[in-house]
Every structure is written in C-alpha cells, then in structure tokens.
C-alpha positions in Angstrom: 29.7 11.4 -23.5 27.1 11.1 -26.3 23.7 11.4 -26.3 22.9 8.0 -26.4 25.0 6.8 -23.7 23.0 9.4 -21.4 19.6 8.3 -22.7 20.1 4.8 -21.8 21.6 5.2 -18.4 18.4 5.6 -16.5 17.2 2.5 -18.2 20.3 0.8 -17.4 19.5 1.7 -13.8 16.0 0.5 -14.2 16.7 -2.7 -15.7 16.7 -4.6 -12.7 14.1 -2.7 -10.6 11.8 -5.6 -10.3 14.3 -7.5 -8.5 15.1 -4.6 -5.7 11.2 -4.0 -5.3 10.7 -7.4 -4.2 13.7 -7.6 -2.0 12.8 -4.6 -0.4 8.9 -5.5 -0.2 9.8 -8.9 1.5 10.3 -7.7 5.2 7.0 -5.4 4.7 5.0 -8.0 3.2 5.7 -10.6 5.8 5.4 -8.3 8.6 1.8 -7.6 7.3 0.9 -11.3 7.4 1.5 -12.5 4.1 2.9 -16.0 3.9 6.2 -16.5 4.1 6.7 -19.7 2.1 4.6 -18.5 -0.6 6.6 -15.0 -0.9 10.1 -16.5 -0.4 9.5 -19.2 -2.9 7.6 -16.9 -5.6 10.5 -14.4 -5.1 13.4 -17.3 -5.1 11.8 -18.5 -8.4 11.6 -15.3 -9.9 15.1 -14.3 -9.1 16.4 -17.6 -10.5 14.6 -17.2 -13.6 15.9 -13.6 -14.3 19.2 -15.1 -13.7 18.7 -17.6 -16.5 17.1 -14.7 -18.6 20.1 -12.6 -18.7 22.4 -15.8 -19.7 19.7 -16.5 -22.2 20.1 -13.0 -23.6 23.7 -13.1 -23.7 23.7 -16.5 -25.6 21.0 -15.2 -28.2 23.3 -12.1 -29.0 26.3 -14.1 -29.8 23.9 -15.9 -32.7 24.1 -14.2 -35.9 20.8 -15.8 -37.4 17.5 -13.7 -36.6 15.2 -16.9 -36.6 17.8 -18.5 -34.1 17.6 -15.6 -31.8 13.9 -15.7 -32.0 13.6 -19.0 -31.5 15.9 -19.0 -28.3 14.2 -16.2 -26.6 10.7 -17.5 -27.5 11.9 -20.7 -25.8 13.0 -18.9 -22.6 9.6 -16.7 -22.5 7.4 -19.9 -22.8 9.7 -22.0 -20.3 9.7 -19.3 -18.0 5.9 -18.8 -18.2 5.5 -22.5 -17.6 7.9 -22.7 -14.9 6.2 -19.6 -13.4 2.8 -21.3 -13.5 3.9 -24.8 -12.1 5.4 -22.8 -9.0 2.2 -21.0 -8.1 0.3 -24.5 -8.4 3.0 -26.3 -6.3 3.1 -23.8 -3.7 -0.7 -23.7 -3.2 -0.8 -27.8 -3.0 1.8 -28.0 -0.6 1.3 -24.7 1.6 -2.4 -23.8 0.8 -4.1 -21.2 -0.9 -2.8 -18.1 1.0 1.0 -19.3 0.1 -0.2 -19.9 -3.2 -2.1 -16.1 -3.8 1.6 -15.1 -2.2 3.6 -16.3 -4.5 1.2 -15.4 -7.5 1.5 -11.7 -6.3 5.0 -11.7 -6.1 5.2 -13.1 -9.4 2.8 -10.8 -10.9 4.1 -7.8 -9.7 7.6 -8.3 -10.6 6.2 -9.3 -14.3 4.4 -5.9 -14.4 7.6 -4.3 -13.3 9.6 -5.7 -15.5 7.1 -5.3 -18.4 7.1 -1.6 -17.6 10.8 -1.2 -17.4 11.3 -3.2 -20.7 8.7 -0.8 -22.6 10.1 2.2 -21.4 13.8 1.0 -22.5 12.5 0.0 -26.1 13.6 1.9 -28.7 11.1 4.0 -30.5 10.3 3.6 -34.0 11.0 6.7 -36.4 
C-alpha cells in the first residue's frame, strides 16, 4: 500500500458524512418536534442534489478542456444554490415558517459538513 492511498482513505470515508449525519439525525430531530415536512423535504432535496453532483463531477472529469470543466462545475454549483433556495421558499410558503426553518436548518447543516469535509480533503499546496 502506498502513502497516497493511505492518506486518501479517511477522506474517502468522510466523503458522504453529510448524507450519513442527515439520515441519522432525522429520527432525533423529528422526536424533538422539528417539522417533519420541512426536515424530510430539505433532506430529500439535499440527497437528490448530491446524487446529481456526483454525476456532474464524473461528467466534468471526462472533459479534457479546463474551461469546460470549470463551466460545468460552476453551472452545477449555481443551479444547486438556486434549487436549495427555492426549496426553502416553497416549503415555507406551503407548510409554514417552522417547516421552512427546518428545511433551511437541514440544508445549512449538511452544506457546512460537506464544505468542511471538502476542505479537509483538498490537496495542500507546496
């Protein structure tokens, strides 16, 4: 086993930490009274957009042009931001302020975890 594979193993294990924590937190959050519709819709949209993100990353990796890769990834990032914001707005409009806050909490929490894991996994500059 080489040093590179050993160094990447913990990061690979953490890659889906946001999804695991959102799923594990669901019963606890629902038991303490968080709006079920807000939590489940927020989590569902997060899971779907993460799956789309994996497909987008794979597609971008097949492209050899750097500018096209950047464009694909940037388009996805902006689209994801738009979809998450629209989700929170629609949940709040349809199910009330508590549901909107629950959806926002799930999304912000999952995004924060994903951002931290991606920062840890980012190769250092030398």
